[in-house]
C-alpha positions as CSV (number, residue, x, y, z in Angstrom):
1,M,-60.0,17.3,49.0
2,E,-58.6,17.6,45.6
3,K,-59.2,21.1,44.0
4,V,-59.3,21.9,40.4
5,V,-59.4,25.4,39.3
6,G,-60.1,27.0,35.8
7,E,-60.0,23.6,34.0
8,D,-61.7,23.1,30.7
9,F,-63.9,20.1,30.5
10,S,-65.9,21.5,27.4
11,D,-67.2,18.6,25.1
12,A,-65.6,16.1,27.6
13,V,-67.1,12.6,27.8
14,L,-67.5,11.7,31.5
15,T,-70.4,9.5,31.6
16,G,-70.8,6.9,34.6
17,E,-67.8,8.4,36.4
18,K,-67.7,8.6,40.4
19,W,-66.2,11.7,42.2
20,E,-65.8,11.9,45.7
21,R,-64.6,14.9,47.7
22,R,-63.5,16.9,44.7
23,A,-63.6,20.7,44.5
24,F,-64.1,22.4,41.0
25,E,-63.7,26.2,40.7
26,Q,-64.5,28.4,37.6
27,C,-64.4,25.0,35.5
28,D,-65.9,24.9,32.1
29,F,-68.2,21.9,31.5
30,T,-69.8,23.5,28.3
31,E,-71.5,20.7,26.4
32,A,-69.8,18.0,28.5
33,D,-71.5,14.6,28.5
34,L,-72.0,13.9,32.3
35,R,-75.0,11.5,31.9
36,G,-74.9,9.0,35.0
37,L,-72.3,11.0,36.8
38,V,-72.2,10.3,40.6
39,T,-70.8,12.8,43.0
40,R,-70.6,12.7,46.8
41,G,-69.1,15.7,48.8
42,C,-68.1,17.6,45.8
43,T,-68.2,21.5,45.3
44,F,-68.6,23.2,42.1
45,T,-68.1,27.0,42.4
46,R,-68.8,29.4,39.6
47,C,-68.7,26.5,36.9
48,D,-70.3,26.8,33.6
49,F,-72.6,23.8,32.6
50,T,-73.9,25.5,29.5
51,R,-75.7,22.9,27.3
52,A,-74.0,20.0,29.4
53,D,-76.1,16.8,29.8
54,L,-76.4,15.8,33.5
55,G,-79.3,13.3,32.8
56,D,-79.6,10.4,35.2
57,S,-76.7,11.9,37.4
58,R,-76.7,11.6,41.3
59,H,-75.3,14.1,43.5
60,S,-75.2,13.9,47.4
61,L,-73.8,16.3,49.9
62,A,-72.9,18.4,46.9
63,A,-72.5,22.2,46.5
64,F,-73.1,24.1,43.3
65,H,-72.5,27.7,44.3
66,S,-73.3,30.4,41.7
67,C,-73.1,27.9,38.6
68,T,-74.6,28.5,35.2
69,F,-77.0,25.9,33.6
70,D,-77.9,27.3,30.3
71,R,-79.9,24.8,28.1
72,A,-78.6,22.0,30.2
73,V,-80.3,18.7,30.8
74,L,-81.1,17.7,34.3
75,A,-84.0,15.4,33.6
76,D,-83.9,12.3,35.7
77,S,-81.2,13.7,37.9
78,R,-81.1,13.5,41.7
79,F,-79.8,16.0,44.2
80,E,-79.9,15.0,47.9
81,S,-78.7,17.1,50.8
82,S,-77.0,19.3,48.5
83,T,-77.3,23.0,47.6
84,L,-77.6,24.9,44.4
85,L,-77.0,28.4,46.1
86,G,-77.0,31.3,43.7
87,S,-77.1,29.0,40.7
88,M,-78.9,30.2,37.4
89,F,-81.1,27.9,35.3
90,S,-82.1,29.1,31.8
91,Q,-84.0,27.1,29.2
92,C,-83.0,23.8,30.8
93,R,-84.7,20.4,30.7
94,L,-85.6,19.8,34.3
95,R,-88.3,17.2,34.4
96,P,-88.5,14.8,36.0
97,W,-86.1,16.1,38.7
98,T,-85.7,14.7,42.1
99,L,-84.6,17.1,45.0
100,V,-84.3,15.8,48.5
101,E,-83.2,18.2,51.3
102,T,-81.6,20.7,48.7
103,D,-81.3,24.3,49.3
104,L,-82.2,26.5,46.2
105,T,-81.7,29.8,48.0
106,L,-81.0,32.6,45.5
107,A,-81.3,30.1,42.5
108,G,-82.7,31.5,39.2
109,F,-85.6,29.8,37.7
110,S,-87.1,32.6,35.6
111,N,-89.4,30.9,33.0
112,A,-88.5,27.6,34.1
113,D,-90.7,24.6,33.4
114,L,-91.1,23.0,37.0
115,R,-94.5,21.5,36.4
116,G,-95.5,18.5,38.7
117,L,-92.1,18.6,40.7
118,S,-91.8,17.9,44.3
119,L,-90.2,20.8,45.9
120,R,-91.7,19.8,49.2
121,G,-90.0,21.2,52.3
122,L,-87.1,22.9,50.1
123,R,-85.7,26.3,50.8
124,L,-86.3,28.7,47.9
125,R,-85.6,31.7,49.8
126,E,-85.0,34.8,47.5
127,A,-85.0,32.5,44.5
128,N,-86.1,34.0,41.2
129,L,-89.3,32.3,40.1
130,T,-90.6,34.9,37.7
131,D,-93.0,33.5,35.1
132,A,-91.8,29.9,36.1
133,D,-94.4,27.2,35.5
134,L,-95.0,25.4,38.9
135,R,-98.5,24.0,38.1
136,K,-99.3,20.8,40.1
137,A,-95.9,21.3,41.8
138,D,-95.9,19.9,45.4
139,L,-94.7,23.0,47.6
140,R,-95.8,21.9,50.8
141,D,-93.7,23.4,53.8
142,A,-91.4,25.1,51.1
143,D,-89.7,28.2,52.3
144,L,-90.4,30.8,49.5
145,T,-89.5,33.8,51.7
146,G,-88.4,36.8,49.6
147,A,-88.9,34.7,46.3
148,R,-89.6,36.7,43.1
149,M,-92.7,35.3,42.0
150,F,-94.1,37.8,39.4
151,G,-96.4,36.0,37.0
152,T,-95.4,32.5,38.4
153,K,-98.0,29.9,37.5
154,L,-99.3,27.9,40.6
155,A,-102.6,26.5,39.3
156,D,-103.1,23.0,41.2
157,A,-99.9,23.4,43.1
158,D,-100.1,22.4,46.8
159,L,-98.7,25.2,48.9
160,R,-100.1,23.9,52.4
161,G,-97.4,25.1,55.0
162,A,-95.4,26.9,52.6
163,K,-93.9,30.3,53.7
164,L,-94.9,33.0,51.3
165,D,-94.6,36.9,51.9
166,A,-97.1,39.4,50.8
167,N,-95.3,40.2,47.5
168,A,-95.6,36.6,46.3
169,L,-99.2,36.5,47.3
170,V,-99.9,39.4,45.1
171,Q,-97.7,38.7,42.2
172,A,-98.0,35.1,41.5
173,K,-101.0,33.4,39.8
174,L,-102.4,31.5,42.6
175,A,-106.0,30.7,41.2
176,G,-106.5,27.0,41.6
177,A,-103.6,26.4,44.2
178,R,-104.2,24.6,47.3
179,I,-103.5,26.6,50.4
180,D,-104.0,26.3,54.1
181,L,-106.1,28.8,56.4
182,G,-103.0,30.7,57.5
183,T,-102.1,31.4,53.8
184,A,-105.6,32.3,52.9
185,V,-105.6,34.8,55.8
186,A,-102.4,36.2,54.6
187,F,-103.6,36.3,51.0
188,A,-106.6,38.4,52.0
189,G,-104.4,40.8,53.8
190,A,-102.1,41.2,51.1
191,H,-104.9,42.1,48.8
192,G,-106.2,44.6,51.4
193,L,-109.1,42.6,52.7
194,V,-110.1,42.8,56.4
195,V,-110.7,39.4,58.0
196,D,-113.0,39.6,61.1
Protein backbone atom coordinates (compact mmCIF):
# COMPACT_ATOMS: atom_id res chain seq x y z
CA MET A 1 0.00 0.00 0.00
CA GLU A 2 1.38 3.39 -1.01
CA LYS A 3 1.69 5.68 2.04
CA VAL A 4 1.62 9.49 1.97
CA VAL A 5 2.41 11.39 5.19
CA GLY A 6 1.99 15.12 5.82
CA GLU A 7 1.43 16.03 2.15
CA ASP A 8 -0.18 19.38 1.31
CA PHE A 9 -3.06 18.92 -1.16
CA SER A 10 -4.72 22.23 -0.26
CA ASP A 11 -6.43 23.87 -3.25
CA ALA A 12 -5.53 20.84 -5.41
CA VAL A 13 -7.86 19.93 -8.27
CA LEU A 14 -8.25 16.15 -8.14
CA THR A 15 -11.64 15.75 -9.79
CA GLY A 16 -12.56 12.34 -11.13
CA GLU A 17 -9.37 10.63 -9.96
CA LYS A 18 -9.35 6.95 -8.97
CA TRP A 19 -7.27 5.91 -5.95
CA GLU A 20 -6.80 2.35 -4.80
CA ARG A 21 -5.00 1.03 -1.72
CA ARG A 22 -3.40 4.33 -0.76
CA ALA A 23 -2.82 5.53 2.81
CA PHE A 24 -2.86 9.22 3.70
CA GLU A 25 -1.77 10.37 7.15
CA GLN A 26 -1.99 13.95 8.45
CA CYS A 27 -2.49 15.28 4.93
CA ASP A 28 -4.06 18.67 4.24
CA PHE A 29 -6.92 18.65 1.70
CA THR A 30 -8.16 22.15 2.64
CA GLU A 31 -10.30 23.59 -0.19
CA ALA A 32 -9.30 20.73 -2.49
CA ASP A 33 -11.61 19.92 -5.39
CA LEU A 34 -12.31 16.20 -4.94
CA ARG A 35 -15.56 16.04 -6.88
CA GLY A 36 -16.12 12.65 -8.45
CA LEU A 37 -13.13 11.12 -6.64
CA VAL A 38 -13.32 7.31 -6.44
CA THR A 39 -11.41 5.51 -3.70
CA ARG A 40 -11.21 1.81 -2.91
CA GLY A 41 -9.33 0.36 0.05
CA CYS A 42 -7.83 3.76 0.95
CA THR A 43 -7.19 5.07 4.46
CA PHE A 44 -7.13 8.67 5.64
CA THR A 45 -5.85 9.25 9.18
CA ARG A 46 -6.07 12.66 10.87
CA CYS A 47 -6.48 14.40 7.50
CA ASP A 48 -8.01 17.87 7.14
CA PHE A 49 -10.85 18.28 4.61
CA THR A 50 -11.81 21.83 5.63
CA ARG A 51 -13.91 23.42 2.85
CA ALA A 52 -13.05 20.51 0.51
CA ASP A 53 -15.59 19.53 -2.15
CA LEU A 54 -16.22 15.77 -2.12
CA GLY A 55 -19.50 16.06 -3.99
CA ASP A 56 -20.39 13.03 -6.13
CA SER A 57 -17.37 11.09 -4.79
CA ARG A 58 -17.47 7.30 -4.20
CA HIS A 59 -15.65 5.45 -1.41
CA SER A 60 -15.64 1.70 -0.80
CA LEU A 61 -13.67 -0.22 1.83
CA ALA A 62 -12.35 3.19 2.90
CA ALA A 63 -11.31 4.39 6.35
CA PHE A 64 -11.45 8.03 7.41
CA HIS A 65 -10.12 7.98 10.98
CA SER A 66 -10.20 11.15 13.10
CA CYS A 67 -10.48 13.38 10.03
CA THR A 68 -11.80 16.95 10.07
CA PHE A 69 -14.63 17.95 7.72
CA ASP A 70 -15.30 21.64 8.40
CA ARG A 71 -17.67 23.34 5.92
CA ALA A 72 -16.94 20.52 3.47
CA VAL A 73 -19.33 19.39 0.74
CA LEU A 74 -20.31 15.71 0.81
CA ALA A 75 -23.63 16.04 -1.01
CA ASP A 76 -24.28 13.21 -3.49
CA SER A 77 -21.27 11.23 -2.19
CA ARG A 78 -21.43 7.52 -1.35
CA PHE A 79 -19.58 5.59 1.36
CA GLU A 80 -19.91 1.80 1.29
CA SER A 81 -18.37 -0.76 3.65
CA SER A 82 -16.33 2.08 5.11
CA THR A 83 -15.61 3.76 8.44
CA LEU A 84 -15.64 7.39 9.53
CA LEU A 85 -14.47 6.53 13.05
CA GLY A 86 -13.91 9.62 15.18
CA SER A 87 -14.21 12.07 12.28
CA MET A 88 -15.75 15.49 12.92
CA PHE A 89 -18.32 17.14 10.64
CA SER A 90 -19.01 20.85 11.20
CA GLN A 91 -21.31 22.99 9.02
CA CYS A 92 -21.02 20.52 6.13
CA ARG A 93 -23.40 20.02 3.21
CA LEU A 94 -24.39 16.40 3.73
CA ARG A 95 -27.63 15.94 1.81
CA PRO A 96 -28.23 13.83 -0.11
CA TRP A 97 -25.63 11.42 1.30
CA THR A 98 -25.53 7.64 0.85
CA LEU A 99 -24.04 5.52 3.62
CA VAL A 100 -24.11 1.73 3.28
CA GLU A 101 -22.60 -0.55 5.93
CA THR A 102 -20.56 2.39 7.20
CA ASP A 103 -19.32 2.77 10.78
CA LEU A 104 -19.91 6.22 12.32
CA THR A 105 -18.68 5.33 15.81
CA LEU A 106 -17.44 8.38 17.74
CA ALA A 107 -18.17 10.66 14.75
CA GLY A 108 -19.15 14.25 15.52
CA PHE A 109 -22.35 15.58 13.93
CA SER A 110 -23.24 18.34 16.39
CA ASN A 111 -25.81 20.70 14.77
CA ALA A 112 -25.60 18.72 11.50
CA ASP A 113 -28.45 18.69 8.99
CA LEU A 114 -29.15 14.98 8.47
CA ARG A 115 -32.83 15.33 7.59
CA GLY A 116 -34.30 12.48 5.60
CA LEU A 117 -31.06 10.50 5.34
CA SER A 118 -31.05 6.73 5.44
CA LEU A 119 -28.85 5.65 8.34
CA ARG A 120 -30.54 2.28 8.57
CA GLY A 121 -28.51 -0.40 10.32
CA LEU A 122 -25.48 1.86 10.75
CA ARG A 123 -23.29 1.94 13.83
CA LEU A 124 -23.43 5.36 15.51
CA ARG A 125 -22.09 4.23 18.88
CA GLU A 126 -20.97 7.18 21.03
CA ALA A 127 -21.47 9.58 18.12
CA ASN A 128 -22.09 13.23 18.97
CA LEU A 129 -25.54 14.07 17.61
CA THR A 130 -26.13 17.04 19.93
CA ASP A 131 -28.70 19.41 18.35
CA ALA A 132 -28.47 17.48 15.06
CA ASP A 133 -31.52 17.54 12.78
CA LEU A 134 -32.57 13.95 12.05
CA ARG A 135 -36.18 14.66 11.20
CA LYS A 136 -37.60 12.08 8.76
CA ALA A 137 -34.33 10.09 8.92
CA ASP A 138 -34.42 6.31 8.60
CA LEU A 139 -32.66 4.98 11.70
CA ARG A 140 -34.18 1.51 11.71
CA ASP A 141 -31.86 -1.03 13.36
CA ALA A 142 -29.18 1.64 13.89
CA ASP A 143 -26.91 1.25 16.92
CA LEU A 144 -27.05 4.54 18.83
CA THR A 145 -25.66 3.12 22.08
CA GLY A 146 -23.88 5.83 24.03
CA ALA A 147 -24.64 8.51 21.43
CA ARG A 148 -24.92 12.07 22.75
CA MET A 149 -28.37 13.19 21.67
CA PHE A 150 -29.14 16.29 23.73
CA GLY A 151 -31.59 18.34 21.68
CA THR A 152 -31.44 15.97 18.70
CA LYS A 153 -34.54 16.49 16.54
CA LEU A 154 -36.20 13.19 15.63
CA ALA A 155 -39.72 14.19 14.53
CA ASP A 156 -41.01 11.76 11.89
CA ALA A 157 -37.80 9.69 12.13
CA ASP A 158 -38.11 5.90 12.00
CA LEU A 159 -36.42 4.39 15.07
CA ARG A 160 -37.91 0.90 14.92
CA GLY A 161 -35.30 -1.64 15.99
CA ALA A 162 -32.77 1.07 16.87
CA LYS A 163 -30.63 0.66 19.99
CA LEU A 164 -31.05 3.71 22.23
CA ASP A 165 -29.91 4.05 25.82
CA ALA A 166 -31.81 5.83 28.59
CA ASN A 167 -29.89 9.11 28.19
CA ALA A 168 -30.87 9.38 24.52
CA LEU A 169 -34.51 8.63 25.35
CA VAL A 170 -34.54 11.50 27.85
CA GLN A 171 -32.40 14.07 26.00
CA ALA A 172 -33.54 13.76 22.38
CA LYS A 173 -36.68 15.41 20.97
CA LEU A 174 -38.65 12.26 20.14
CA ALA A 175 -42.14 13.72 19.63
CA GLY A 176 -43.52 12.34 16.38
CA ALA A 177 -40.82 9.67 15.94
CA ARG A 178 -41.85 6.16 14.97
CA ILE A 179 -40.74 3.57 17.52
CA ASP A 180 -41.36 -0.09 18.34
CA LEU A 181 -42.88 -1.51 21.52
CA GLY A 182 -39.49 -2.24 23.12
CA THR A 183 -38.38 1.37 22.70
CA ALA A 184 -41.75 2.60 24.03
CA VAL A 185 -41.25 0.55 27.21
CA ALA A 186 -37.65 1.78 27.53
CA PHE A 187 -38.85 5.37 26.99
CA ALA A 188 -41.40 4.97 29.75
CA GLY A 189 -38.77 3.53 32.09
CA ALA A 190 -36.29 6.32 31.27
CA HIS A 191 -38.96 8.86 32.27
CA GLY A 192 -39.72 7.11 35.56
CA LEU A 193 -42.98 5.51 34.49
CA VAL A 194 -43.96 2.06 35.69
CA VAL A 195 -45.32 -0.26 33.01
CA ASP A 196 -47.51 -3.14 34.33
